C-alpha positions in Angstrom: -7.5 -19.1 7.2 -10.5 -17.6 5.3 -9.6 -14.9 2.7 -11.2 -12.2 4.8 -8.6 -13.4 7.4 -5.8 -13.7 5.6 -6.8 -10.1 3.6 -7.1 -8.6 7.3 -3.5 -10.3 7.8 -1.7 -9.2 5.6 -3.0 -5.7 5.4 -2.0 -5.5 9.4 1.4 -6.2 8.6 1.9 -2.2 6.8 1.1 -0.7 10.5 3.7 -0.6 11.9 5.2 0.4 8.6 2.7 3.1 7.9 3.1 4.3 11.8 7.1 3.8 12.3 7.2 6.2 8.8 4.7 8.9 9.9 6.8 9.6 13.3 9.9 9.5 11.6 9.1 12.0 8.5 5.8 13.6 9.3 7.2 16.1 12.2 10.1 17.5 10.3 7.7 18.7 7.5 4.9 19.9 9.9 8.0 22.4 11.3 10.4 25.0 8.9 10.8 22.8 6.2 7.2 21.7 5.2 6.6 25.5 4.3 3.8 25.4 1.1 3.6 21.7 1.8 1.0 21.2 4.6 -1.8 21.0 1.9 -0.6 18.2 0.4 0.3 16.4 2.7 -3.1 17.0 4.7 -5.0 16.0 1.3 -2.2 13.3 1.1 -2.6 11.7 4.0 -6.8 11.4 3.7 -6.2 10.2 0.6 -4.0 7.5 1.9 -6.3 6.9 4.9 -9.7 6.1 3.0 -7.7 3.6 0.5 -5.9 2.0 3.5 -9.3 1.7 5.0 -11.4 0.8 1.6 -8.7 -1.9 0.4 -8.8 -4.5 2.7 -13.0 -4.5 2.7 -12.9 -4.4 -1.1 -10.2 -7.0 -1.4 -11.9 -8.9 0.9 -15.3 -9.4 -1.1 -13.4 -10.0 -4.1 -11.7 -12.8 -3.2 -14.5 -14.4 -2.6 -15.9 -14.7 -5.9 -12.5 -14.7 -7.9 -9.6 -16.6 -7.4 -6.1 -15.0 -7.5 -4.8 -16.3 -11.4 -5.1 -12.8 -12.7 -2.8 -11.4 -9.9 0.1 -14.2 -9.9 -0.3 -13.5 -13.8 0.3 -9.9 -13.2 2.9 -10.3 -11.0 4.5 -13.1 -12.6 5.1 -10.6 -15.9 6.4 -8.0 -14.1 8.7 -10.3 -12.2 10.1 -11.6 -15.5 10.1 -8.1 -17.1 12.2 -6.8 -14.0 14.3 -9.5 -14.0 15.0 -9.2 -17.6 15.8 -5.3 -17.8 18.5 -5.8 -14.5 20.3 -8.6 -16.5 20.4 -6.1 -19.5 21.1 -3.1 -17.3 
């Protein structure tokens, strides 16, 4: 697989989770429980849609010219830091 195909494949894995969350969580918030939440819910939904649409495009272009080494370093540092934190607590 090339970088673009692997990025699309990874983001497509999120689609069922997002759809399931929308089906389970949105109806109660749109009913009586959602008084005062409809505006922020709509704004958040639109922002999430735009980000989910643009992120794979940006990442595909980014990975054509750059390596994943900075991301690997970030994940390693955060992972080791998390292990150390949870080992202490």
